[in-house]
BAFI-3210 file (N, C-alpha, C; in Angstrom, 3 decimals, decimal comma, padded with zeros to 6 digits):
// residues 282
n [1|2|3|4|5|6|7|8|9|10|11|12|13|14|15|16|17|18|19|20|21|22|23|24|25|26|27|28|29|30|31|32|33|34|35|36|37|38|39|40|41|42|43|44|45|46|47|48|49|50|51|52|53|54|55|56|57|58|59|60|61|62|63|64|65|66|67|68|69|70|71|72|73|74|75|76|77|78|79|80|81|82|83|84|85|86|87|88|89|90|91|92|93|94|95|96|97|98|99|100|101|102|103|104|105|106|107|108|109|110|111|112|113|114|115|116|117|118|119|120|121|122|123|124|125|126|127|128|129|130|131|132|133|134|135|136|137|138|139|140|141|142|143|144|145|146|147|148|149|150|151|152|153|154|155|156|157|158|159|160|161|162|163|164|165|166|167|168|169|170|171|172|173|174|175|176|177|178|179|180|181|182|183|184|185|186|187|188|189|190|191|192|193|194|195|196|197|198|199|200|201|202|203|204|205|206|207|208|209|210|211|212|213|214|215|216|217|218|219|220|221|222|223|224|225|226|227|228|229|230|231|232|233|234|235|236|237|238|239|240|241|242|243|244|245|246|247|248|249|250|251|252|253|254|255|256|257|258|259|260|261|262|263|264|265|266|267|268|269|270|271|272|273|274|275|276|277|278|279|280|281|282]
n.u [076,214|077,836|077,570|075,317|075,219|077,111|075,652|073,351|074,661|075,965|073,336|071,903|074,011|073,768|071,149|071,375|073,227|071,741|069,721|070,790|071,628|069,110|068,078|069,830|069,603|066,598|067,277|068,784|067,084|065,009|065,731|065,975|063,359|062,415|064,030|063,029|060,142|060,442|061,685|059,947|058,114|059,549|060,742|061,574|064,349|065,204|066,281|069,043|070,288|069,942|070,666|070,040|068,386|067,371|064,491|061,768|060,860|058,441|055,295|054,960|052,441|052,149|053,655|052,454|049,694|050,363|051,502|049,259|047,628|048,605|048,082|048,427|046,562|045,437|047,284|047,522|044,875|045,030|047,017|046,001|043,653|045,059|046,678|044,387|042,990|044,731|045,768|043,752|042,988|045,482|045,852|043,888|044,285|046,669|046,086|044,350|046,174|047,999|046,663|045,930|048,533|049,616|048,002|046,718|047,751|049,344|051,263|052,403|052,769|054,924|056,800|055,502|055,578|057,933|058,645|057,310|058,450|061,117|060,344|060,784|063,287|063,533|064,368|062,827|063,395|064,133|061,832|060,115|059,996|058,827|056,554|055,505|055,189|053,035|051,155|050,398|049,711|047,149|045,637|046,046|048,082|049,102|047,104|045,871|044,896|046,923|048,824|048,183|048,035|051,206|051,857|050,811|051,367|054,468|054,335|052,990|054,803|056,456|054,620|052,970|055,000|055,424|052,749|052,024|053,819|052,933|050,049|050,631|051,108|048,822|046,564|045,776|043,749|041,842|040,766|040,101|038,091|036,007|035,485|034,177|031,907|030,980|031,822|032,758|035,645|035,942|034,237|035,250|037,553|036,992|035,482|036,902|039,907|040,888|039,986|041,648|044,062|044,164|046,569|048,645|047,755|047,593|050,338|051,294|049,797|050,775|053,455|053,611|051,995|053,436|055,531|054,014|052,922|055,096|056,266|058,203|059,184|057,383|055,205|056,451|057,057|054,729|052,741|052,061|050,819|049,915|047,524|047,221|049,162|051,240|051,744|055,002|055,820|054,702|056,550|058,620|058,100|057,496|059,746|061,232|059,901|059,886|062,952|064,622|063,496|063,563|062,069|059,534|059,681|060,109|057,742|056,072|057,291|056,610|053,815|053,334|054,477|052,906|050,320|051,217|052,589|050,323|048,877|050,476|050,891|048,342|047,969|050,047|050,111|048,907|050,755|052,979|051,871|051,560|054,065|055,064|053,290|053,550|055,672|054,684|052,503|053,518]
n.v [034,093|036,100|035,598|036,671|039,148|040,233|039,546|041,252|043,624|043,632|043,548|046,176|047,854|047,334|047,871|050,858|051,725|051,109|052,952|055,519|055,358|055,351|057,753|059,535|058,636|059,557|062,364|063,107|062,332|063,986|066,684|067,792|067,895|069,824|071,744|072,420|073,072|075,440|077,650|077,844|079,346|081,931|085,222|086,394|087,002|086,303|084,018|084,219|086,625|085,509|082,720|079,277|077,816|079,340|080,737|082,238|085,838|086,505|084,474|083,980|083,734|084,251|082,841|080,329|081,126|082,233|079,740|078,207|079,891|079,902|077,634|075,206|073,614|072,140|070,465|069,038|067,751|066,077|064,256|063,186|061,819|060,257|058,523|057,367|055,729|054,146|052,762|051,366|049,879|048,572|047,060|045,164|043,694|042,866|041,111|039,175|037,916|036,775|035,141|032,463|031,924|031,869|029,942|027,535|024,665|023,844|023,405|025,490|027,457|027,819|028,792|031,077|032,660|033,111|034,664|036,833|038,077|038,384|040,626|042,676|043,616|045,060|048,216|051,498|053,836|052,565|051,992|054,335|055,663|053,620|053,532|056,238|056,330|054,251|055,685|057,966|057,017|055,694|057,997|059,049|060,492|063,281|063,408|062,722|060,189|058,697|057,769|056,052|053,195|052,754|053,209|051,048|048,837|048,663|048,476|045,983|043,694|043,680|043,939|041,519|039,849|039,968|040,123|037,417|035,771|036,474|035,479|032,826|031,933|032,080|029,817|026,741|025,092|026,702|027,368|024,507|023,814|025,587|024,722|022,198|023,197|024,146|026,174|028,187|028,794|031,549|032,799|032,184|033,713|036,354|036,530|035,501|035,100|037,698|039,450|038,284|039,177|041,848|043,299|043,098|043,912|046,582|047,184|047,279|049,249|051,703|051,508|051,450|053,661|055,961|055,916|056,283|058,798|060,343|059,954|060,840|060,562|059,275|061,093|063,190|062,917|061,691|063,768|067,242|069,755|072,289|071,930|068,718|067,712|066,432|066,321|066,004|067,322|069,774|070,736|071,116|072,715|075,101|075,564|076,362|078,903|080,375|080,385|082,181|082,633|081,038|080,151|080,019|077,752|075,782|075,839|074,923|072,202|071,561|071,552|069,528|067,328|067,054|065,407|062,500|062,282|062,514|060,258|058,111|058,524|057,821|055,123|053,741|051,627|049,477|049,324|048,234|045,708|044,505|043,997|042,433|040,258|037,893|036,512|036,204|034,661|031,905]
n.w [052,177|051,137|048,410|048,070|048,690|046,652|044,425|044,733|044,786|042,004|040,731|041,671|040,566|037,716|037,300|037,707|035,921|033,808|034,114|033,835|031,090|029,988|030,709|029,489|026,879|026,624|026,793|024,620|022,546|023,251|023,106|020,292|019,833|021,845|020,744|018,500|019,178|020,926|019,428|017,361|018,408|018,150|017,219|013,939|013,478|016,196|016,758|015,829|017,207|020,051|022,125|020,773|022,572|024,254|026,165|024,553|024,104|024,003|023,426|020,090|018,119|015,461|013,850|013,393|012,842|010,135|008,792|009,057|007,270|004,963|003,294|004,424|005,703|003,569|002,580|005,061|005,077|002,844|003,457|005,578|004,337|002,350|004,226|005,849|004,015|002,826|005,071|005,865|003,777|003,411|005,895|005,624|003,331|004,209|006,038|005,134|003,194|005,193|006,550|005,226|004,844|007,482|008,592|007,020|005,362|002,400|-000,736|-002,002|000,055|001,416|-000,938|-001,769|000,593|000,796|-001,572|-001,110|001,292|000,056|-001,740|000,087|-000,451|-002,425|-003,750|-003,022|-004,794|-007,496|-008,528|-009,044|-012,018|-013,545|-012,020|-012,166|-014,760|-014,832|-013,470|-015,113|-017,497|-016,567|-015,802|-013,258|-012,037|-010,688|-008,496|-005,415|-005,432|-006,626|-004,801|-003,174|-004,260|-004,886|-001,747|-000,331|-001,626|-001,241|001,315|001,678|001,649|004,334|006,213|005,806|006,348|009,360|010,008|009,690|011,293|013,591|013,556|013,588|016,095|017,315|019,275|017,864|018,609|019,332|016,496|015,885|017,757|017,016|014,463|015,047|015,810|013,480|012,159|009,326|007,129|006,485|008,002|010,668|009,936|010,077|012,394|014,559|013,857|013,193|015,148|017,460|016,431|016,857|018,370|016,732|014,259|015,294|015,607|013,236|011,952|013,311|012,374|009,794|009,189|010,251|008,438|005,947|006,556|006,589|003,953|001,018|-001,408|-003,472|-003,165|-004,060|-006,727|-008,037|-008,035|-008,545|-008,409|-005,782|-004,499|-004,472|-003,094|-000,096|003,315|003,928|001,452|001,999|004,211|002,274|000,347|002,013|003,329|001,306|000,476|002,973|003,582|005,009|007,249|009,844|012,573|011,251|009,718|011,759|013,002|011,111|011,201|013,713|013,514|011,647|012,808|015,105|014,887|014,626|017,096|019,023|017,893|018,789|021,272|022,079|021,172|022,233|024,160|022,753|020,832|022,295|023,368|021,039|019,850|021,992|022,101|020,656|021,812|024,570|023,858|022,708]
ca.u [075,705|078,931|077,226|074,074|075,566|077,727|074,714|072,756|075,336|075,727|072,131|071,944|074,813|073,109|069,930|071,774|073,882|070,366|068,757|071,443|071,679|067,917|067,911|070,730|068,907|065,595|067,606|069,235|065,867|063,946|066,316|065,300|061,777|062,433|064,597|062,020|058,889|060,678|062,080|058,892|057,504|060,488|060,595|062,095|065,734|065,428|067,541|070,331|070,642|069,890|070,808|068,684|067,499|066,636|062,965|061,431|060,714|057,084|054,779|054,662|051,865|051,784|054,186|051,471|049,010|050,635|051,599|047,666|046,748|049,548|047,591|048,799|045,166|045,248|048,318|047,084|043,860|045,650|047,828|044,863|042,665|045,788|047,045|043,453|042,675|045,897|046,117|042,581|043,221|046,726|045,607|043,009|045,074|047,926|045,409|043,750|047,233|048,840|045,713|046,075|050,086|049,981|047,037|046,616|048,976|049,493|052,524|052,912|052,710|056,516|057,497|054,920|055,791|059,535|058,836|056,850|059,367|062,013|060,097|061,121|064,863|063,344|064,705|061,758|063,630|063,947|060,395|059,772|059,916|057,543|055,309|055,102|054,413|051,599|050,156|050,315|048,623|045,735|044,963|046,139|049,093|048,936|046,012|046,133|044,863|048,113|049,496|047,361|048,687|052,640|052,170|050,217|052,513|055,671|054,213|052,550|055,687|056,599|053,072|052,332|055,907|054,907|051,622|052,019|054,616|051,890|048,900|051,054|051,153|047,375|046,380|045,007|042,758|040,601|040,263|039,478|036,939|035,272|035,056|033,393|030,810|030,440|032,329|033,599|037,227|035,906|033,629|036,546|038,735|036,438|034,984|038,161|041,559|040,720|040,122|042,778|045,322|044,286|047,327|049,766|047,110|047,669|051,467|051,668|049,138|051,366|054,550|053,266|051,155|054,427|056,258|053,249|052,703|056,525|056,723|058,332|059,659|056,437|054,306|056,909|056,898|053,227|051,901|052,577|050,130|049,559|046,466|047,120|050,345|051,006|052,674|056,195|055,981|054,681|057,814|059,623|057,901|057,588|061,273|061,940|059,160|060,528|064,187|065,187|062,539|063,720|060,896|058,256|059,983|059,974|056,201|055,631|057,682|055,771|052,433|053,400|054,833|051,947|049,270|051,955|052,711|049,265|048,447|051,696|050,473|046,970|047,783|051,383|049,868|048,470|052,125|053,680|051,244|051,429|055,614|055,429|052,288|054,344|056,628|053,549|051,470|054,240]
ca.v [035,422|037,065|035,812|037,149|040,514|040,480|039,477|042,380|044,748|043,644|044,059|047,545|048,212|047,031|048,832|052,392|051,947|051,125|054,422|056,626|055,302|055,772|059,243|060,172|058,626|060,587|063,949|062,787|062,023|064,973|067,991|068,253|068,566|071,096|073,149|072,840|074,182|076,658|078,355|078,124|080,899|083,175|086,262|086,012|086,959|086,202|082,980|084,956|087,244|084,979|081,244|078,596|076,817|080,319|080,738|083,205|086,784|086,274|083,705|084,655|082,936|084,672|082,018|079,244|081,855|082,280|078,582|077,852|080,529|079,342|076,289|073,913|072,831|071,598|069,462|068,130|067,009|065,278|063,623|062,248|061,318|059,036|057,671|056,715|054,775|053,164|051,835|050,406|048,915|047,573|045,992|044,191|042,999|041,977|039,994|038,264|037,279|036,291|034,200|031,202|031,479|031,110|028,859|026,527|023,610|023,695|022,899|026,673|028,305|028,435|029,776|032,556|033,572|033,436|035,494|037,920|038,535|038,896|041,951|043,877|044,186|045,916|049,757|052,097|054,410|052,084|051,999|055,224|055,777|052,676|053,862|057,456|055,962|053,868|056,891|059,007|055,951|055,708|059,207|059,036|061,630|064,823|063,426|061,942|058,711|058,018|057,568|054,938|052,040|052,417|052,910|049,847|048,008|048,773|048,279|044,482|042,617|043,714|043,686|039,911|038,932|040,426|039,431|035,684|035,187|036,870|034,417|031,533|031,876|031,882|028,341|025,902|024,803|027,627|026,824|023,217|023,875|026,337|024,118|021,322|023,835|024,251|027,657|028,206|029,568|032,773|033,461|032,032|034,611|037,608|036,607|035,044|035,452|039,158|040,018|037,995|039,784|043,046|043,738|042,962|044,849|047,964|047,606|047,571|050,683|052,789|051,470|051,895|054,913|056,896|055,932|056,748|060,103|061,245|059,618|061,963|060,266|059,090|062,114|064,255|062,087|061,361|064,986|068,525|071,084|071,985|071,239|067,556|067,339|066,079|067,280|066,248|068,394|071,208|071,463|071,321|074,142|076,171|075,746|077,655|080,126|080,944|080,113|083,048|082,545|079,603|080,038|079,631|076,293|075,252|075,886|073,830|070,867|071,119|071,060|068,261|066,108|066,666|064,298|061,460|062,275|062,268|058,868|057,259|058,445|057,174|053,874|053,435|050,357|048,447|049,064|047,395|044,642|043,798|043,706|041,376|039,224|036,781|035,961|035,954|033,567|030,904]
ca.w [052,383|050,722|047,315|047,937|048,661|045,435|043,448|044,944|044,317|040,621|040,259|041,847|039,369|036,256|037,120|037,664|034,571|032,651|034,447|033,331|029,806|029,744|031,027|028,301|025,420|026,926|026,791|023,413|021,712|023,423|023,004|019,322|019,834|022,736|019,923|017,256|019,844|021,445|018,084|016,606|018,575|018,263|016,087|012,720|013,882|017,311|016,813|015,352|018,284|021,084|022,096|020,338|023,640|025,403|025,791|023,538|024,723|023,939|022,332|018,933|017,513|014,420|012,836|013,350|011,755|008,873|008,153|008,595|006,207|003,480|002,769|005,371|005,992|002,314|002,690|006,022|004,373|001,698|004,099|006,321|003,355|001,804|005,233|006,246|002,970|002,754|006,146|006,164|002,585|003,726|006,848|005,196|002,381|004,735|006,877|003,882|002,831|005,998|007,385|004,671|004,914|008,666|009,043|006,285|004,853|001,110|-001,077|-002,438|001,103|001,859|-002,025|-001,660|001,600|000,590|-002,561|-000,627|002,171|-000,608|-002,043|000,967|-000,566|-003,336|-003,394|-003,489|-006,020|-008,835|-009,013|-009,323|-013,201|-013,955|-011,204|-012,804|-016,069|-014,699|-013,031|-016,169|-018,206|-015,612|-015,647|-011,708|-012,078|-009,892|-007,896|-003,959|-005,333|-007,248|-003,971|-002,454|-004,599|-004,341|-000,441|000,035|-002,387|-000,305|002,938|002,220|002,359|005,839|007,053|005,611|007,328|010,481|010,515|009,335|012,358|015,018|013,438|013,580|017,273|017,705|019,332|016,742|019,333|018,813|015,378|016,057|018,445|016,312|013,450|015,534|016,057|012,119|012,006|008,262|007,292|006,076|009,206|011,557|009,864|010,402|013,775|015,456|013,902|013,157|016,804|018,166|015,667|016,816|018,696|015,626|013,455|015,705|015,668|011,828|011,621|013,810|011,827|008,222|009,554|010,582|007,124|005,043|006,916|006,414|002,927|000,221|-002,949|-004,290|-003,138|-005,066|-008,424|-008,400|-007,359|-009,097|-007,898|-004,156|-003,952|-004,454|-002,225|001,397|004,349|003,676|000,415|002,615|004,579|001,317|-000,091|003,009|003,491|000,063|000,759|003,940|003,872|005,803|008,473|010,574|013,315|010,626|009,409|012,828|013,056|010,097|011,237|014,906|013,489|010,937|013,882|016,274|014,775|014,972|018,524|019,417|017,622|019,228|022,909|022,162|020,946|022,938|025,119|021,854|020,253|023,100|023,273|019,678|019,860|022,882|022,151|020,319|023,237|025,370|023,312|022,628]
c.u [076,686|078,263|076,016|074,157|076,120|076,634|073,810|073,372|075,501|074,470|071,669|072,746|074,154|072,076|070,321|072,350|072,670|069,720|069,527|071,411|070,117|067,734|068,722|069,988|067,491|065,881|067,918|067,907|064,891|064,176|065,875|063,866|061,605|062,965|063,511|060,610|059,572|060,896|060,996|058,041|058,530|060,156|061,566|063,913|066,127|066,422|068,952|070,918|070,738|070,294|069,540|067,688|066,959|065,277|062,801|060,914|059,210|056,614|054,301|053,908|051,494|052,478|053,147|050,338|049,197|050,732|050,026|047,029|047,587|049,075|048,120|047,629|045,241|046,081|047,922|045,999|044,061|046,311|046,969|044,115|043,639|046,068|045,647|042,902|043,390|046,074|045,155|042,870|044,516|046,484|044,927|043,522|046,164|046,971|044,880|044,995|047,856|047,940|045,858|047,656|050,169|049,291|046,851|047,725|048,769|050,920|053,319|053,190|054,265|056,911|056,678|055,217|057,364|059,643|058,158|057,741|060,673|061,564|060,471|062,389|064,566|063,305|063,475|062,282|063,806|062,718|059,617|059,252|058,788|056,282|054,718|054,522|052,983|050,488|049,935|049,464|047,293|045,330|044,953|047,074|048,470|047,444|046,468|045,930|046,068|049,186|049,373|048,184|050,144|052,789|051,683|051,068|053,493|055,518|053,737|053,489|056,077|055,688|052,968|053,507|055,714|053,810|051,283|052,722|053,573|050,682|049,404|050,913|049,869|047,189|045,570|043,606|041,595|039,754|039,316|037,921|035,477|034,696|034,317|032,067|030,064|030,754|033,082|034,770|036,884|035,354|034,528|037,437|038,333|035,875|036,006|039,425|041,583|040,871|041,410|044,010|045,389|045,477|048,458|049,269|047,694|049,038|051,954|050,696|049,911|052,669|054,455|052,678|052,251|055,213|055,421|052,979|054,087|057,110|057,117|058,515|058,396|055,519|055,253|057,004|055,528|052,434|052,796|051,859|049,764|048,733|046,063|048,392|050,271|051,941|054,169|056,770|055,735|055,547|058,616|059,250|057,972|058,981|061,613|060,882|059,679|061,946|064,819|064,659|062,503|062,439|059,694|058,583|059,636|058,374|055,575|055,909|056,889|054,355|052,170|053,509|053,855|050,980|050,080|052,258|051,605|048,715|049,375|051,164|049,069|046,983|049,220|051,198|049,443|049,949|053,009|053,104|051,341|053,063|055,596|054,504|052,781|054,759|055,485|052,754|052,407|054,318]
c.v [036,308|036,982|036,582|038,690|040,996|040,574|040,842|043,590|044,868|044,090|045,488|048,297|048,757|047,990|050,235|052,709|051,950|052,485|055,362|056,394|055,813|057,234|059,845|059,749|059,446|062,029|064,083|062,891|063,417|066,236|068,706|068,652|069,804|072,099|073,682|073,756|075,373|077,561|078,472|079,255|082,037|084,107|085,984|085,749|086,868|085,094|083,295|085,551|086,677|083,412|080,582|077,836|077,929|080,468|082,169|084,559|086,880|085,077|084,224|083,709|083,245|083,713|080,651|079,821|081,800|081,196|078,124|078,635|080,432|078,261|075,045|073,066|071,876|070,188|068,422|067,235|066,001|064,171|062,479|061,406|059,929|058,314|056,743|055,472|053,867|052,330|051,051|049,292|048,004|046,478|044,808|043,114|041,970|040,660|038,979|037,251|036,212|035,096|032,700|030,685|030,937|029,897|027,528|025,842|023,378|023,644|024,346|027,783|028,971|029,093|031,001|033,461|034,169|034,677|036,843|038,746|038,951|040,094|043,010|044,358|044,842|047,547|050,600|053,107|053,730|051,738|053,075|055,856|054,875|053,185|055,223|057,282|055,273|054,992|057,661|058,064|055,878|056,963|059,506|060,374|062,887|064,552|062,424|060,566|058,179|057,532|056,550|053,703|051,832|052,416|051,526|048,581|047,653|048,514|046,694|043,677|042,620|043,407|042,139|039,386|038,964|039,645|038,045|035,222|035,468|035,648|032,898|030,958|031,824|030,196|027,817|025,254|025,315|027,452|025,635|023,063|024,428|025,489|022,821|021,948|024,508|025,736|027,366|029,141|031,068|033,470|033,222|033,366|036,138|037,825|035,972|035,410|036,916|039,762|039,456|038,427|041,290|043,841|043,965|043,971|046,613|048,181|047,975|048,953|051,712|052,563|052,165|053,383|056,186|056,888|056,530|058,252|060,932|060,943|060,821|061,585|059,939|060,244|063,377|063,948|061,910|062,863|066,258|069,717|070,967|071,566|069,719|066,994|067,185|066,732|067,192|067,233|069,857|071,800|071,467|072,584|075,443|076,542|076,653|078,620|080,699|080,461|080,482|083,142|081,367|079,351|079,530|078,101|075,491|075,183|074,903|072,598|070,508|070,737|069,605|066,920|065,589|065,630|062,821|061,200|061,797|060,724|057,774|057,316|057,872|055,716|052,957|051,829|049,271|048,136|047,935|045,767|043,883|043,524|042,462|040,340|037,928|035,996|035,627|034,727|032,050|029,983]
c.w [051,560|048,778|046,889|047,912|047,264|044,452|043,631|044,212|042,812|040,094|040,425|040,545|038,043|036,263|037,127|036,524|033,432|032,912|033,794|031,882|029,432|029,609|029,761|027,125|025,532|026,306|025,171|022,463|021,727|023,121|021,479|019,017|020,649|021,864|019,045|017,832|020,087|020,416|017,323|016,887|019,003|016,961|014,826|012,887|015,368|017,696|016,724|016,600|020,101|021,153|021,730|021,188|024,704|024,967|025,162|024,507|024,747|023,018|021,255|018,070|015,896|013,258|012,404|012,451|010,366|008,027|008,021|007,566|004,968|002,972|003,410|005,797|004,835|002,519|003,797|005,458|003,630|002,597|005,109|005,409|002,739|002,820|005,504|005,296|002,792|003,817|006,123|004,932|002,941|004,708|006,502|004,241|003,183|005,519|006,048|003,471|004,081|006,687|006,385|004,721|006,221|009,102|008,206|005,695|003,288|000,322|-001,560|-001,254|001,253|000,583|-001,779|-000,698|001,295|-000,464|-002,278|000,365|001,186|-001,325|-000,999|000,689|-001,701|-003,257|-004,060|-004,758|-007,466|-009,527|-009,400|-010,990|-013,663|-013,118|-011,798|-013,916|-015,854|-014,463|-014,417|-016,919|-018,014|-015,697|-013,972|-011,368|-011,529|-009,245|-006,345|-004,363|-006,104|-006,199|-003,317|-002,784|-004,184|-002,647|000,026|-000,473|-001,608|000,949|003,037|002,471|003,944|006,532|006,883|006,507|008,638|011,093|010,448|010,643|013,552|014,574|013,745|015,270|018,088|018,161|018,149|017,377|019,177|017,666|015,236|016,744|017,613|014,905|013,769|015,427|014,776|011,872|010,371|008,428|007,237|007,532|010,346|011,315|010,450|012,014|014,995|015,110|014,262|014,962|017,360|017,630|016,126|017,470|017,636|014,647|013,688|015,669|014,089|011,369|011,987|012,924|010,578|008,623|009,345|009,022|006,160|005,082|006,506|004,699|001,769|-000,925|-003,701|-004,223|-004,149|-006,653|-008,624|-008,559|-008,165|-008,260|-006,345|-003,987|-003,790|-003,615|-000,639|002,187|004,115|002,825|000,924|003,416|003,523|000,763|000,830|003,261|002,224|000,027|001,743|004,463|004,836|007,226|009,131|011,502|012,441|010,120|010,730|013,159|012,222|010,491|013,072|014,383|012,251|012,116|014,821|016,093|015,229|016,478|019,390|019,091|018,666|020,747|023,155|022,178|021,198|023,217|023,943|020,767|020,949|023,192|021,962|019,581|020,687|022,787|021,655|021,130|024,193|025,001|023,154|023,875]
res [m|d|n|y|k|k|s|k|a|k|s|i|t|a|w|t|v|a|f|i|l|a|i|f|w|l|v|v|s|f|m|p|f|v|f|m|v|l|n|s|f|k|e|k|f|e|m|l|t|k|g|v|f|q|l|p|d|s|l|n|w|n|n|y|t|e|v|l|k|g|g|f|g|t|y|f|k|n|s|v|i|v|l|g|i|s|l|i|l|l|l|f|i|a|a|c|a|s|y|p|l|a|r|f|k|f|k|l|a|n|p|i|y|a|l|i|v|a|c|m|s|i|p|v|h|i|t|l|i|p|v|f|k|m|a|k|s|t|g|l|y|d|s|i|w|a|l|i|g|p|y|i|a|f|a|v|p|i|s|v|f|i|l|t|s|f|m|k|e|i|p|r|e|i|e|e|s|a|e|i|d|g|c|g|k|i|q|m|f|f|s|m|i|l|p|l|a|k|p|g|l|a|t|l|a|i|y|n|g|v|n|m|w|n|e|f|s|f|a|y|t|l|t|q|s|s|a|n|r|t|l|p|l|a|i|w|e|f|q|g|q|y|s|m|n|t|p|m|i|m|a|v|l|t|l|t|l|l|p|m|i|i|m|f|i|i|f|q|d|k|l|v|k|g|m|t|a|g|a|v|k|g]
***
């Protein structure tokens, strides 16, 4: 009985500590967002005369109106186009590469997989000049299409690494049953492997989507005109234009962050399933 009480007391203590740490982490993570949203509704000098976490005297929607009139819609459209095309191509390429590496047996499987994983260690910044020259020579410089190739190329290694591990956990009995019924490799890939890999693909979509949405280096290097730039550069340009108007900058940041928050809320269940599917399947 004493051991039971001690065990129960330890369990209660552990859960209490975990709950306190979770609340602390929630506050630390949520406060910057509260700071950003609250101050986006304030007047130009209201942050200087009052506390930064104090409620605004009135909801000043003019900040958002000015941002939307200042070309924010163009930046947003460019980001959506680049993100949509890049993600679709990336997931398809990663799935096509991961399938043979995970399900087929051939001599070069391990060397190819090791080479792909090794590409994860290549720093992005050392490729800026070669990619810039390539974009100039192909006539893609200063267009949103110049961003799609680099975004896909640098996301493929981590995507193949994750998706190959995920596909290895799919039971081989499913393939064997399909082969008995006369199902070919290509048909099996599209009709069976891809549907079973949806949690892993959803995880990659969210992970790479956030990175592509916030990417700055390639967007700054490969585009020049405002008509072809994406949202991270909108923040940079608005900051230069409204350097003395902090609430306006907060409005830009809020509008930029909002789509990612909405996407995460919608697909958070798929993200959790994708992260835990490997452990469950084993």
